[in-house]
N, CA, C and O atoms as a MOPAC input file, in Angstrom:
PM7 MOZYME 1SCF
protein

 N      6.17800 1    -7.04300 1    -9.87700 1
 C      5.83400 1    -7.59000 1    -8.77300 1
 C      5.22600 1    -6.77400 1    -7.69300 1
 O      5.84800 1    -5.85500 1    -7.16100 1
 N      3.88700 1    -7.14000 1    -7.33200 1
 C      3.13700 1    -6.31300 1    -6.58300 1
 C      3.69300 1    -6.20100 1    -5.29900 1
 O      3.71200 1    -5.08500 1    -4.78000 1
 N      4.16600 1    -7.20800 1    -4.67800 1
 C      4.90000 1    -7.06700 1    -3.36900 1
 C      5.88300 1    -6.10700 1    -3.37300 1
 O      5.96100 1    -5.39000 1    -2.37500 1
 N      6.65500 1    -5.93700 1    -4.28600 1
 C      7.79000 1    -4.95200 1    -4.35200 1
 C      7.14100 1    -3.52100 1    -4.40300 1
 O      7.54000 1    -2.58600 1    -3.70900 1
 N      6.05900 1    -3.44300 1    -5.33300 1
 C      5.44100 1    -2.07800 1    -5.30300 1
 C      4.82400 1    -1.61600 1    -3.94800 1
 O      4.92900 1    -0.44900 1    -3.56900 1
 N      4.14100 1    -2.63000 1    -3.19500 1
 C      3.66800 1    -2.16200 1    -2.04600 1
 C      4.80400 1    -2.00800 1    -0.91500 1
 O      4.52700 1    -1.32200 1     0.06900 1
 N      6.11900 1    -2.63700 1    -1.01400 1
 C      7.19500 1    -2.49700 1    -0.18200 1
 C      7.64400 1    -1.27300 1    -0.23500 1
 O      8.19500 1    -0.74600 1     0.73200 1
 N      7.43900 1    -0.61200 1    -1.50300 1
 C      8.04700 1     0.77600 1    -1.74400 1
 C      7.12900 1     1.95500 1    -1.50500 1
 O      7.48800 1     3.13100 1    -1.57400 1
 N      5.81600 1     1.49500 1    -1.19600 1
 C      4.83300 1     2.51300 1    -1.01400 1
 C      4.28800 1     2.49000 1     0.47700 1
 O      4.08900 1     1.49600 1     1.17500 1
 N      4.08700 1     3.88100 1     0.80900 1
 C      3.61600 1     4.26000 1     2.14700 1
 C      2.21300 1     4.60600 1     2.19800 1
 O      1.54100 1     4.42200 1     3.21300 1
 N      1.74200 1     5.11600 1     1.10300 1
 C      0.34500 1     5.60900 1     0.92300 1
 C      0.01800 1     5.05000 1    -0.48700 1
 O      0.84700 1     4.95800 1    -1.39200 1
 N     -1.36300 1     4.66600 1    -0.57600 1
 C     -1.96200 1     4.12800 1    -1.87700 1
 C     -3.14700 1     5.02400 1    -2.17200 1
 O     -3.92400 1     5.33900 1    -1.27100 1
 N     -3.29000 1     5.41900 1    -3.35900 1
 C     -4.35600 1     6.32100 1    -3.81400 1
 C     -5.12000 1     5.41200 1    -4.76600 1
 O     -4.62000 1     4.73600 1    -5.66500 1
 N     -6.52700 1     5.50200 1    -4.40400 1
 C     -7.37500 1     4.76700 1    -4.99600 1
 C     -8.48600 1     5.67200 1    -5.84900 1
 O     -9.55400 1     5.95300 1    -5.30600 1
 N     -8.23600 1     6.05500 1    -7.01200 1
 C     -9.08500 1     7.12100 1    -7.74600 1
 C    -10.24400 1     6.46900 1    -8.50200 1
 O    -10.72600 1     7.13700 1    -9.41600 1
 N    -10.76100 1     5.25800 1    -8.25400 1
 C    -11.73600 1     4.56800 1    -8.76000 1
 C    -12.97900 1     5.32600 1    -8.97300 1
 O    -13.50900 1     5.87400 1    -8.00700 1
 N    -13.56500 1     5.42100 1   -10.31600 1
 C    -14.79200 1     6.27500 1   -10.25000 1
 C    -15.95300 1     5.41400 1   -10.76400 1
 O    -17.08900 1     5.88500 1   -10.71000 1
 N    -15.74500 1     4.16100 1   -11.26700 1
 C    -16.63800 1     3.09500 1   -11.52800 1
 C    -16.39300 1     1.68600 1   -11.01000 1
 O    -15.27300 1     1.26100 1   -10.72600 1
 N    -17.53800 1     0.98400 1   -10.90700 1
 C    -17.04200 1    -0.28900 1   -10.45400 1
 C    -18.11600 1    -1.00600 1    -9.53600 1
 O    -19.03800 1    -0.30400 1    -9.12000 1
 N    -18.08100 1    -2.14500 1    -9.23700 1
 C    -19.20900 1    -2.88500 1    -8.34700 1
 C    -18.51300 1    -3.79400 1    -7.47400 1
 O    -17.36100 1    -4.17800 1    -7.67700 1
 N    -19.34300 1    -4.18300 1    -6.35000 1
 C    -18.66700 1    -5.08000 1    -5.47300 1
 C    -17.67100 1    -4.50800 1    -4.58400 1
 O    -17.37600 1    -3.31500 1    -4.64600 1
 N    -17.05900 1    -5.44300 1    -3.62900 1
 C    -16.14900 1    -4.87600 1    -2.69400 1
 C    -14.92200 1    -4.87000 1    -3.40400 1
 O    -14.66200 1    -5.73400 1    -4.24100 1
 N    -14.06100 1    -3.82800 1    -3.07900 1
 C    -12.92600 1    -3.45500 1    -3.75900 1
 C    -11.71900 1    -4.24600 1    -3.04300 1
 O    -11.14900 1    -3.83100 1    -2.03500 1
 N    -11.44300 1    -5.33800 1    -3.64900 1
 C    -10.42100 1    -6.23500 1    -3.17200 1
 C     -8.93500 1    -5.56200 1    -2.95200 1
 O     -8.26900 1    -5.76900 1    -1.93800 1
 N     -8.57700 1    -4.85900 1    -3.87400 1
 C     -7.22300 1    -4.23700 1    -4.01900 1
 C     -7.17200 1    -3.16400 1    -2.82100 1
 O     -6.08800 1    -2.83200 1    -2.34000 1
 N     -8.31900 1    -2.66900 1    -2.39000 1
 C     -8.21300 1    -1.59700 1    -1.35900 1
 C     -8.08800 1    -2.44100 1    -0.00100 1
 O     -7.35700 1    -2.03100 1     0.90100 1
 N     -8.75900 1    -3.53200 1     0.11100 1
 C     -8.57100 1    -4.21000 1     1.27900 1
 C     -7.17100 1    -4.99300 1     1.34000 1
 O     -6.70600 1    -5.29800 1     2.43800 1
 N     -6.54900 1    -5.29300 1     0.22800 1
 C     -5.20100 1    -5.71000 1     0.19600 1
 C     -4.21800 1    -4.66700 1     0.76200 1
 O     -3.40500 1    -4.94800 1     1.64300 1
 N     -4.33400 1    -3.49700 1     0.22700 1
 C     -3.46600 1    -2.36400 1     0.63600 1
 C     -3.60700 1    -2.04300 1     2.08000 1
 O     -2.61300 1    -1.75200 1     2.74500 1
 N     -4.90300 1    -2.08500 1     2.64000 1
 C     -5.34400 1    -1.86300 1     3.96300 1
 C     -4.69100 1    -2.87500 1     4.86600 1
 O     -4.17300 1    -2.53800 1     5.93100 1
 N     -4.72000 1    -4.15700 1     4.42000 1
 C     -4.15200 1    -5.33300 1     5.13600 1
 C     -2.57900 1    -5.28800 1     5.18400 1
 O     -1.94400 1    -5.98300 1     5.97700 1
 N     -2.02900 1    -4.48500 1     4.34700 1
 C     -0.63500 1    -4.46300 1     4.35700 1
 C     -0.14500 1    -3.16100 1     5.04400 1
 O      0.99400 1    -2.72500 1     4.87600 1
 N     -1.10800 1    -2.54900 1     5.85500 1
 C     -0.92600 1    -1.36600 1     6.67500 1
 C     -0.53000 1    -0.11300 1     5.83500 1
 O      0.42400 1     0.60800 1     6.13000 1
 N     -1.31000 1     0.07400 1     4.81100 1
 C     -1.02600 1     1.24700 1     3.91900 1
 C     -2.09900 1     2.23200 1     4.11500 1
 O     -3.28100 1     1.92300 1     4.27100 1
 N     -1.63500 1     3.44200 1     4.10000 1
 C     -2.66000 1     4.49900 1     4.18100 1
 C     -3.31600 1     4.69200 1     3.05500 1
 O     -2.59700 1     4.91000 1     2.08000 1
 N     -4.56200 1     4.68000 1     2.86400 1
 C     -5.31100 1     4.64700 1     1.65200 1
 C     -6.25900 1     5.97600 1     1.54900 1
 O     -7.05500 1     6.32700 1     2.42000 1
 N     -6.02000 1     6.62300 1     0.35100 1
 C     -6.91700 1     7.64300 1     0.12200 1
 C     -7.74800 1     7.29300 1    -1.11000 1
 O     -7.16100 1     7.04600 1    -2.16300 1
 N     -9.07200 1     7.26000 1    -1.04100 1
 C    -10.04400 1     6.70200 1    -1.89700 1
 C    -11.11000 1     7.60100 1    -2.21500 1
 O    -11.48700 1     8.45400 1    -1.41200 1
 N    -11.67500 1     7.43100 1    -3.49100 1
 C    -12.99600 1     8.18500 1    -3.83600 1
 C    -14.10100 1     7.34900 1    -3.10300 1
 O    -13.81700 1     6.28100 1    -2.56200 1
 N    -15.24200 1     7.81400 1    -3.10000 1
 C    -16.41100 1     7.17300 1    -2.52300 1
 C    -16.60600 1     5.89300 1    -3.29200 1
 O    -16.74700 1     4.83400 1    -2.68000 1
 N    -16.61800 1     5.94000 1    -4.48400 1
 C    -16.88300 1     4.74300 1    -5.41200 1
 C    -15.70300 1     3.40200 1    -5.11700 1
 O    -15.91600 1     2.19000 1    -5.10400 1
 N    -14.56400 1     4.07600 1    -4.92400 1
 C    -13.48200 1     3.06800 1    -4.63200 1
 C    -13.51100 1     2.37300 1    -3.30100 1
 O    -13.01100 1     1.26400 1    -3.11200 1
 N    -14.20800 1     3.18700 1    -2.26700 1
 C    -14.20700 1     2.48100 1    -1.05800 1
 C    -15.66800 1     2.09900 1    -0.60600 1
 O    -15.99300 1     1.97100 1     0.57400 1
 N    -16.47500 1     1.93800 1    -1.64000 1
 C    -17.88000 1     1.55500 1    -1.52000 1
 C    -17.80600 1     0.15100 1    -0.84000 1
 O    -16.96700 1    -0.69900 1    -1.13500 1
 N    -18.74300 1     0.01200 1     0.06700 1
 C    -18.81900 1    -1.38600 1     0.81900 1
 C    -17.83200 1    -1.37200 1     2.00500 1
 O    -18.05600 1    -2.15200 1     2.93100 1
 N    -16.76700 1    -0.56200 1     2.06200 1
 C    -15.86900 1    -0.68900 1     3.27200 1
 C    -16.17600 1     0.26100 1     4.34700 1
 O    -16.45900 1     1.43200 1     4.09500 1
 N    -16.12900 1    -0.20100 1     5.51200 1
 C    -16.43900 1     0.62600 1     6.59300 1
 C    -15.20900 1     1.41600 1     7.01500 1
 O    -14.20100 1     1.04600 1     6.41300 1
 N    -15.01100 1     2.43400 1     7.91200 1
 C    -13.72800 1     2.94000 1     8.47900 1
 C    -13.42100 1     4.33500 1     7.74300 1
 O    -12.30000 1     4.83400 1     7.84400 1
 N    -14.37400 1     4.91300 1     7.05000 1
 C    -14.10500 1     6.38100 1     6.60700 1
 C    -13.53200 1     7.20800 1     7.52100 1
 O    -14.05400 1     7.39300 1     8.62000 1
 N    -12.47800 1     7.74300 1     7.17400 1
 C    -11.69700 1     8.75900 1     8.10100 1
 C    -10.88600 1     8.20600 1     9.20400 1
 O    -10.09800 1     8.90800 1     9.83800 1
 N    -11.07200 1     6.95600 1     9.43400 1
 C    -10.42800 1     6.21100 1    10.43000 1
 C     -9.40800 1     5.32800 1     9.86700 1
 O     -8.21600 1     5.33500 1    10.17200 1
 N    -10.03100 1     4.50500 1     8.94800 1
 C     -8.86100 1     3.34500 1     8.35000 1
 C     -8.64900 1     3.64600 1     6.88700 1
 O     -7.81400 1     2.98400 1     6.27000 1
 N     -9.37600 1     4.64200 1     6.25500 1
 C     -9.01300 1     5.24100 1     4.90200 1
 C     -9.68100 1     6.60100 1     4.82800 1
 O    -10.67800 1     6.92700 1     5.47100 1
 N     -8.94000 1     7.43400 1     3.87600 1
 C     -9.32100 1     8.83700 1     3.75000 1
 C    -10.15500 1     9.05200 1     2.59600 1
 O     -9.73200 1     8.65200 1     1.51100 1
 N    -11.29100 1     9.63100 1     2.66500 1
 C    -12.17300 1     9.91400 1     1.39200 1
 C    -11.65200 1    11.15400 1     0.68600 1
 O    -11.25600 1    12.15400 1     1.28500 1
 N    -11.68200 1    11.01200 1    -0.63200 1
 C    -11.33600 1    12.08800 1    -1.43700 1
 C    -12.03300 1    12.23900 1    -2.64900 1
 O    -12.05700 1    11.22300 1    -3.34300 1
 N    -12.66900 1    13.34300 1    -3.14000 1
 C    -13.43400 1    13.34000 1    -4.25200 1
 C    -12.93700 1    14.43500 1    -5.29200 1
 O    -13.42300 1    14.57100 1    -6.41600 1
 N    -11.90500 1    15.19700 1    -4.76600 1
 C    -11.38100 1    16.32000 1    -5.65100 1
 C     -9.82400 1    16.24600 1    -5.51900 1
 O     -9.30400 1    15.52800 1    -4.66500 1
 N     -9.15500 1    16.94900 1    -6.31800 1
 C     -7.74200 1    16.96800 1    -6.17500 1
 C     -7.44000 1    17.79600 1    -4.90100 1
 O     -6.37500 1    17.53100 1    -4.34400 1
 N     -8.17900 1    18.70700 1    -4.38800 1
 C     -7.77800 1    19.37300 1    -3.17900 1
 C     -8.02400 1    18.32500 1    -2.02300 1
 O     -7.21400 1    18.33800 1    -1.09700 1
 N     -8.89700 1    17.56400 1    -1.99300 1
 C     -9.15200 1    16.37500 1    -1.03500 1
 C     -7.81700 1    15.57300 1    -1.02900 1
 O     -7.24500 1    15.34300 1     0.03700 1
 N     -7.38900 1    15.20400 1    -2.07000 1
 C     -6.13500 1    14.40000 1    -2.02500 1
 C     -4.99300 1    15.07100 1    -1.49000 1
 O     -4.22900 1    14.49100 1    -0.71900 1
 N     -4.82800 1    16.24800 1    -1.84600 1
 C     -3.68500 1    17.16900 1    -1.55900 1
 C     -3.75700 1    17.36300 1     0.08700 1
 O     -2.75400 1    17.24500 1     0.79100 1
 N     -4.90700 1    17.63800 1     0.54300 1
 C     -5.12100 1    17.91300 1     1.89900 1
 C     -4.76300 1    16.72300 1     2.79800 1
 O     -4.09500 1    16.86200 1     3.82200 1
 N     -5.28400 1    15.43600 1     2.32300 1
 C     -4.88700 1    14.21400 1     3.01900 1
 C     -3.46600 1    13.79400 1     2.96900 1
 O     -2.96600 1    13.20300 1     3.92600 1
 N     -2.74200 1    14.09200 1     1.82000 1
 C     -1.36700 1    13.87000 1     1.55400 1
 C     -0.65600 1    14.81700 1     2.55800 1
 O      0.24100 1    14.33400 1     3.25000 1
 N     -0.97300 1    16.08200 1     2.68700 1
 C     -0.19400 1    17.02900 1     3.51700 1
 C     -0.37500 1    16.65800 1     4.84400 1
 O      0.60900 1    16.71900 1     5.58100 1
 N     -1.43600 1    16.28800 1     5.28900 1
 C     -1.72900 1    15.91400 1     6.76600 1
 C     -0.88900 1    14.49600 1     7.18200 1
 O     -0.29700 1    14.36100 1     8.25200 1
 N     -0.96000 1    13.50500 1     6.15200 1
 C     -0.17200 1    12.42800 1     6.28100 1
 C      1.27900 1    12.45500 1     6.42300 1
 O      1.93900 1    11.77400 1     7.20800 1
 N      1.76800 1    13.43500 1     5.46200 1
 C      3.13200 1    13.79700 1     5.58700 1
 C      3.74000 1    14.58100 1     6.84300 1
 O      4.83600 1    14.37800 1     7.36500 1
 N      2.85200 1    15.44700 1     7.17800 1
 C      3.18100 1    16.35100 1     8.38500 1
 C      3.01000 1    15.80200 1     9.62400 1
 O      3.74600 1    16.21400 1    10.52000 1
 N      2.02400 1    14.77900 1     9.92200 1
 C      1.65600 1    14.25600 1    11.25600 1
 C      1.89200 1    12.63700 1    11.21700 1
 O      1.04600 1    11.79800 1    10.90800 1
 N      3.24200 1    12.40400 1    11.60400 1
 C      3.52800 1    10.97400 1    11.70300 1
 C      2.53400 1    10.02600 1    12.56300 1
 O      2.18600 1     8.90300 1    12.19700 1
 N      2.08900 1    10.72600 1    13.89300 1
 C      1.09800 1     9.99000 1    14.55000 1
 C     -0.18400 1     9.76900 1    13.91100 1
 O     -0.84100 1     8.75300 1    14.13800 1
 N     -0.58500 1    10.73200 1    13.07700 1
 C     -1.95900 1    10.53000 1    12.33600 1
 C     -1.63300 1     9.39800 1    11.38700 1
 O     -2.38200 1     8.42400 1    11.32200 1
 N     -0.59300 1     9.48900 1    10.68500 1
 C     -0.33700 1     8.51300 1     9.56400 1
 C     -0.09900 1     7.01800 1    10.13800 1
 O     -0.45400 1     6.04300 1     9.47600 1
 N      0.50500 1     6.89300 1    11.37400 1
 C      0.53500 1     5.65400 1    11.92000 1
 C     -0.87500 1     5.13700 1    12.30200 1
 O     -1.16800 1     3.96100 1    12.08400 1
 N     -1.77500 1     6.02200 1    12.88400 1
 C     -3.02500 1     5.55800 1    13.30600 1
 C     -3.77700 1     5.15400 1    12.11200 1
 O     -4.41000 1     4.10300 1    12.21500 1
 N     -3.83400 1     5.85700 1    10.87800 1
 C     -4.54200 1     5.48300 1     9.82500 1
 C     -4.04000 1     4.06500 1     9.28200 1
 O     -4.80200 1     3.21600 1     8.82100 1
 N     -2.81100 1     3.93800 1     9.38600 1
 C     -2.31000 1     2.62500 1     8.85400 1
 C     -2.52400 1     1.52700 1     9.76700 1
 O     -2.62900 1     0.39100 1     9.30500 1
 N     -2.61000 1     1.75600 1    11.14300 1
 C     -2.97600 1     0.65900 1    12.03100 1
 C     -4.49800 1     0.39300 1    12.03200 1
 O     -4.98300 1    -0.73600 1    12.11600 1
 N     -5.14000 1     1.43500 1    11.93900 1
 C     -6.70900 1     1.27800 1    11.82500 1
 C     -6.87600 1     0.38000 1    10.40800 1
 O     -7.47400 1    -0.69500 1    10.45100 1
 N     -6.39600 1     0.81100 1     9.34600 1
 C     -6.48100 1     0.04500 1     7.96800 1
 C     -6.14300 1    -1.48700 1     8.21300 1
 O     -6.91700 1    -2.41200 1     7.96500 1
 N     -4.83500 1    -1.61400 1     8.75200 1
 C     -4.76800 1    -3.24500 1     8.93600 1
 C     -5.84000 1    -3.89100 1     9.84400 1
 O     -6.34000 1    -4.98100 1     9.56700 1
 N     -6.16500 1    -3.18400 1    10.92400 1
 C     -7.31900 1    -3.84600 1    11.85400 1
 C     -8.59500 1    -3.97100 1    11.03700 1
 O     -9.25700 1    -5.00100 1    11.16800 1
 N     -8.94000 1    -3.15700 1    10.32700 1
 C    -10.21200 1    -3.29200 1     9.56700 1
 C    -10.01700 1    -4.48400 1     8.40900 1
 O    -10.82700 1    -5.39400 1     8.23300 1
 N     -9.02400 1    -4.33500 1     7.80500 1
 C     -8.79900 1    -5.36200 1     6.84300 1
 C     -8.74700 1    -6.82400 1     7.54600 1
 O     -9.30400 1    -7.75400 1     6.96300 1
 N     -8.10700 1    -7.04600 1     8.75500 1
 C     -8.27600 1    -8.25500 1     9.38600 1
 C     -9.62600 1    -8.57500 1     9.75900 1
 O    -10.04300 1    -9.72700 1     9.64300 1
 N    -10.40300 1    -7.55700 1    10.23600 1
 C    -11.87500 1    -7.94100 1    10.62200 1
 C    -12.48400 1    -8.50100 1     9.24400 1
 O    -13.02300 1    -9.60800 1     9.26000 1
 N    -12.41600 1    -7.81400 1     8.13800 1
 C    -12.80300 1    -8.37100 1     6.86200 1
 C    -12.52000 1    -9.85100 1     6.61500 1
 O    -13.38900 1   -10.67500 1     6.33100 1
 N    -11.08500 1   -10.13100 1     6.76300 1
 C    -10.63200 1   -11.49000 1     6.60300 1
 C    -11.26800 1   -12.46400 1     7.43200 1
 O    -11.63500 1   -13.54200 1     6.96400 1
 N    -11.42900 1   -12.14300 1     8.68300 1
 C    -12.05800 1   -13.08400 1     9.68200 1
 C    -13.35100 1   -13.35200 1     9.38600 1
 O    -13.80900 1   -14.48500 1     9.53800 1
 N    -14.02500 1   -12.40500 1     8.96300 1
 C    -15.62700 1   -12.48700 1     8.61400 1
 C    -15.53000 1   -13.50500 1     7.45200 1
 O    -16.20900 1   -14.53000 1     7.52100 1
 N    -14.80700 1   -13.30600 1     6.49800 1
 C    -14.85100 1   -14.14800 1     5.25600 1
 C    -14.37800 1   -15.55000 1     5.69400 1
 O    -15.04600 1   -16.49000 1     5.26300 1
 N    -13.45500 1   -15.79400 1     6.38900 1
 C    -12.97000 1   -16.96100 1     6.80400 1
 C    -14.04600 1   -17.67800 1     7.61000 1
 O    -14.28900 1   -18.86000 1     7.36400 1
 N    -14.73700 1   -16.98200 1     8.61500 1
 C    -15.78500 1   -17.54900 1     9.28800 1
 C    -17.02700 1   -17.85500 1     8.34400 1
 O    -17.81100 1   -18.73500 1     8.69900 1
 N    -17.20500 1   -17.27700 1     7.34700 1
 C    -18.43900 1   -17.57000 1     6.48900 1
 C    -18.08300 1   -18.96300 1     5.59000 1
 O    -18.90100 1   -19.80900 1     5.22900 1
 N    -16.68400 1   -18.95500 1     5.34700 1
 C    -16.21100 1   -20.19400 1     4.58500 1
 C    -16.23700 1   -21.49700 1     5.38700 1
 O    -16.57800 1   -22.59800 1     4.95700 1
 N    -15.81600 1   -21.19100 1     6.63900 1
 C    -15.89800 1   -22.26700 1     7.64200 1
 C    -17.30200 1   -22.85500 1     7.61900 1
 O    -17.51300 1   -24.05800 1     7.46000 1
 N    -18.27600 1   -21.91100 1     7.79300 1
 C    -19.69700 1   -22.41200 1     7.85700 1
 C    -20.15600 1   -23.09800 1     6.65000 1
 O    -20.88900 1   -24.08300 1     6.73400 1
 N    -19.77200 1   -22.64000 1     5.56600 1
 C    -20.07200 1   -23.31300 1     4.31100 1
 C    -19.59900 1   -24.82100 1     4.08400 1
 O    -20.30200 1   -25.70400 1     3.59200 1
 N    -18.08800 1   -24.98400 1     4.59400 1
 C    -17.51500 1   -26.16900 1     4.42800 1
 C    -17.75000 1   -27.01200 1     5.80200 1
 O    -17.01900 1   -27.99700 1     5.89800 1
 N    -18.45800 1   -26.83400 1     6.64900 1
 C    -18.70900 1   -27.67700 1     7.86600 1
 C    -19.57400 1   -28.71600 1     7.52400 1
 O    -19.92000 1   -29.53700 1     8.37400 1

């Protein structure tokens, strides 16, 4: 059950190295106020680098971000809040586009 997994998670890691299009699972995690650490490919097409999600291309990048998130609760909360806000913006944009199509 995906909801249970997200309920048990505070941080989501997106190690995607190949793929195309907008990464829906990343937007989903961000919309649930999760701190996301992602590769460049995993975050392709998503704004908010270093504000709404954290970029990582090496194991050291992942470790550095994890350490900062674990050690600085204020920083963690800001990333989560910014992630949710950005996901909400994407959702509103999609809703507006759909409304225009179906009017």
